[in-house]
C-alpha positions in Angstrom: 0.0 0.0 0.0 1.5 3.4 -1.0 2.0 6.0 1.5 0.8 8.6 -1.1 -1.3 8.6 -4.1 -0.8 11.7 -6.5 -3.9 12.1 -8.7 -3.4 14.1 -11.8 -6.4 15.1 -14.0 -5.6 15.6 -17.6 -7.5 16.8 -20.6 -5.5 17.4 -23.8 -2.3 17.9 -21.8 0.2 16.5 -24.2 2.4 19.6 -23.9 2.1 20.6 -20.2 2.0 17.1 -18.6 5.4 15.6 -19.3 7.5 17.8 -17.1 5.0 17.6 -14.5 5.0 13.7 -14.6 8.8 13.8 -14.6 9.3 16.0 -11.6 6.5 14.3 -9.5 8.0 10.9 -10.1 11.6 12.0 -9.4 10.6 13.7 -6.1 8.8 10.8 -4.6 11.4 8.3 -5.9 14.1 10.4 -4.1 12.2 10.5 -0.9 12.3 6.7 -0.9 8.6 6.2 0.1 6.2 4.0 -1.4 3.8 6.1 -3.8 1.7 5.9 -6.9 0.8 8.4 -9.7 -2.6 8.1 -11.1 -3.2 10.1 -14.2 -6.9 10.5 -15.2 -7.4 11.2 -18.8 -10.7 12.8 -19.1 -11.4 12.1 -22.7 -8.5 13.7 -24.3 -8.3 14.1 -28.2 -4.5 14.5 -28.4 -1.6 12.3 -27.3 -2.0 12.5 -23.5 -2.7 8.8 -23.2 0.3 7.8 -25.4 2.6 10.2 -23.2 1.4 8.5 -19.9 1.8 5.0 -21.4 5.2 5.7 -22.7 6.3 7.2 -19.4 4.8 4.4 -17.4 6.9 1.7 -19.4 9.9 3.2 -18.1 9.0 4.2 -14.5 7.2 2.3 -11.9 4.1 3.1 -10.0 2.1 4.9 -12.7 -1.4 4.2 -13.4 -3.5 5.5 -16.3 -7.4 5.9 -16.1 -8.7 6.7 -19.5 -12.4 7.2 -20.7 -14.4 8.9 -23.3 -16.1 11.4 -23.7 -14.8 14.3 -21.7 -16.8 14.6 -18.4 -15.1 17.5 -16.7 -12.3 18.1 -14.2 -14.4 17.3 -11.2 -15.4 13.9 -12.7 -11.7 13.2 -13.5 -10.5 14.1 -9.9 -13.3 12.1 -8.3 -12.5 9.1 -10.4 -9.0 9.3 -9.4 -9.5 9.9 -5.7 -11.9 7.0 -5.5 -9.3 4.6 -7.1 -6.3 5.6 -5.0 -4.8 3.4 -2.5 -2.5 5.7 -0.5 -2.8 6.9 3.1 -2.7 10.4 1.8 -4.1 11.6 -1.5 -2.8 14.7 -3.5 -4.5 16.4 -6.2 -1.9 18.0 -8.5 -2.8 19.8 -11.7 -1.1 18.6 -14.9 0.3 22.0 -15.6 2.7 21.7 -12.6 1.8 25.3 -11.6 2.6 24.3 -7.9 6.1 22.7 -7.5 5.9 19.3 -6.1 8.1 20.1 -3.2 5.2 22.4 -1.9 3.6 19.3 -0.7 5.9 19.4 2.4 3.9 22.5 3.5 0.7 20.6 3.2 2.1 17.6 4.9 3.1 19.9 7.9 -0.5 21.0 8.1 -1.9 17.5 8.2 0.8 16.5 10.8 -0.5 19.5 12.9 -4.1 18.1 13.0 -5.8 19.0 9.7 -7.7 16.5 7.8 -7.3 18.4 4.6 -4.5 20.8 3.6 -5.1 23.0 0.7 -2.6 25.2 -1.3 -3.5 28.9 -1.3 -2.5 31.8 -3.7 -4.0 34.3 -1.5 -2.3 34.1 1.7 0.8 36.2 1.8 3.8 34.7 3.5 7.5 35.4 3.5 9.4 32.8 1.4 6.3 32.1 -1.2 5.9 33.8 -4.4 2.9 33.8 -6.7 3.2 34.6 -10.4 -0.1 35.1 -12.2 -1.9 37.3 -14.8 -3.9 40.2 -13.4 -7.3 39.6 -15.2 -7.2 35.9 -13.9 -6.5 37.2 -10.4 -9.2 39.6 -10.4 -11.8 37.1 -11.7 -10.7 34.6 -9.3 -10.8 36.9 -6.2 -14.3 38.1 -7.4 -15.4 34.3 -7.5 -13.8 33.7 -4.1 -15.8 36.6 -2.5 -19.0 34.9 -3.7 -17.9 31.6 -2.5 -17.1 32.9 0.9 -20.4 34.9 1.3 -22.5 31.7 0.2 -20.8 28.6 1.3 -17.1 28.7 2.7 -16.4 32.0 4.9 -12.8 32.2 5.7 -11.3 30.2 2.9 -9.4 32.5 0.6 -8.6 30.2 -2.3 -10.8 27.3 -3.1 -9.4 26.7 -6.6 -5.8 26.0 -6.3 -5.3 22.7 -7.8 -3.0 21.4 -5.1 -4.7 19.8 -2.2 -3.7 16.9 0.3 -6.3 14.7 2.0 -6.3 11.9 4.4 -7.4 8.8 2.5 -10.6 8.1 4.6 -11.7 11.8 4.5 -11.2 11.9 0.7 -13.1 8.5 0.3 -16.0 10.1 2.4 -16.1 13.5 0.6 -15.6 12.3 -2.9 -18.2 9.6 -2.5 -20.8 12.3 -2.0 -19.8 15.0 -4.1 -21.4 15.4 -7.6 -20.1 18.3 -9.3 -18.2 17.4 -12.6 -17.0 20.8 -13.6 -14.5 23.4 -12.3 -16.4 24.1 -9.1 -15.8 20.7 -7.7 -13.3 22.1 -5.3 -15.9 24.3 -3.7 -18.3 21.5 -3.4 -15.9 19.1 -1.7 -14.6 21.8 0.8 -18.2 22.7 1.5 -19.1 19.1 2.2 -15.9 18.9 4.5 -17.0 22.0 6.3 -20.5 20.6 7.0 -19.0 17.3 8.3 -16.8 19.0 10.6 -13.5 18.1 9.0 -10.5 20.4 9.7 -9.3 22.2 6.8 -5.9 24.0 6.8 -5.2 26.8 4.1 -1.6 26.9 3.4 0.5 29.5 1.5 2.6 27.9 -1.5 4.7 28.9 -4.4 2.6 29.0 -7.6 3.3 30.1 -11.1 0.8 30.5 -14.0 1.3 28.1 -16.8 0.0 29.1 -20.3 -2.4 26.6 -21.8 -5.3 26.5 -19.1 -8.6 24.9 -20.2 -10.6 27.4 -18.2 -12.7 30.0 -20.1 -12.5 32.9 -17.8 -16.0 34.1 -18.9 -18.2 31.1 -19.6 -16.5 28.8 -17.0 -16.9 31.6 -14.2 -20.6 31.8 -15.0 -21.1 28.2 -14.9 -19.3 28.0 -11.7 -21.3 30.7 -10.1 -24.5 28.6 -11.1 -23.0 25.5 -9.4 -22.3 27.5 -6.3 -25.8 28.5 -6.2 -27.1 24.8 -6.7 -24.9 23.6 -3.9 -26.4 26.2 -1.5 -29.9 25.0 -2.5 -28.9 21.2 -2.3 -27.4 21.8 1.2 -30.6 23.3 2.2 -32.5 20.2 1.2 -30.0 17.9 3.0 -28.2 16.5 -0.1 -24.8 16.4 1.6 -26.0 14.8 4.7 -26.1 11.2 3.3 -23.3 8.7 3.6 -21.1 8.1 0.7 -22.9 6.5 -2.3 -20.0 4.4 -3.5 -17.7 2.0 -1.8 -14.1 3.2 -1.2 -11.9 2.4 -4.3 -14.7 1.5 -6.6 -13.3 -0.5 -9.4 -13.0 1.6 -12.5 -11.7 1.1 -16.0 -8.0 1.2 -15.8 -4.9 0.8 -17.9 -2.0 -0.7 -15.7 1.4 0.1 -17.3 4.3 -2.3 -16.7 7.6 -0.7 -16.7 10.0 -1.8 -19.5 12.9 -3.7 -18.4 16.3 -3.0 -19.9 16.3 -6.5 -21.5 13.0 -6.0 -23.2 13.6 -5.7 -26.8 10.0 -5.8 -27.9 9.0 -3.4 -30.6 6.9 -0.3 -29.7 3.9 -1.9 -31.4 4.2 -5.2 -29.5 4.5 -3.4 -26.2 1.2 -1.6 -26.9 -0.4 -4.7 -27.2 0.7 -5.9 -23.9 -0.7 -2.9 -21.9 
């Protein structure tokens, strides 16, 4: 059983994913702890799956979950979280905006008693640096003000794609959550707040990476609608129920066997063995 599972949702990430995969794998390998990396391909139309498969043939502990059509980031994250085996589950965006080393800040928060530690771009702290574009920052701040007023007072950044969960907490929350879009973070944290889990918001280093799939206008409006839906759903008790799925629900998955140095199999033959 791995100590940590890193869940990377990916949709058409053939360009941004390779350096993230390499840095995440190298980091955990150097730590010498048991780990797994789960890449969830959310119906990509590019070579995302090929990249993960090729990487997995030369690196241990890499799993790929792939399905079609595209279902949304929330669906991809939930799929990965409910398939993970680690004691701790880390959500890490494919763009690698948060250096993987920042997980140590989240781990410290968990060690201090938190059930969930979330990276934040809105907490000023010495030793951290945020590099972003102004219009995205303003849109994000506006959305966060709405979220704080309706659902999550006190949490300054719900949307940073770098979050660490205790396994049992993640299984509980993602077994109940239903949002498939970009507002999934808000819903999961809202459920956590309703259930009394301790959430720690932690300042981290973060750099904007070009190629985001978020449409600032249309996706922001959709997220606002989803937030209003969450408020209504909570009034009717939708989040009081127990998880509707069993932990680690079996899901379609491609297990990638690392390629040994002695393996002289052709690329085409290797593909058939996956």
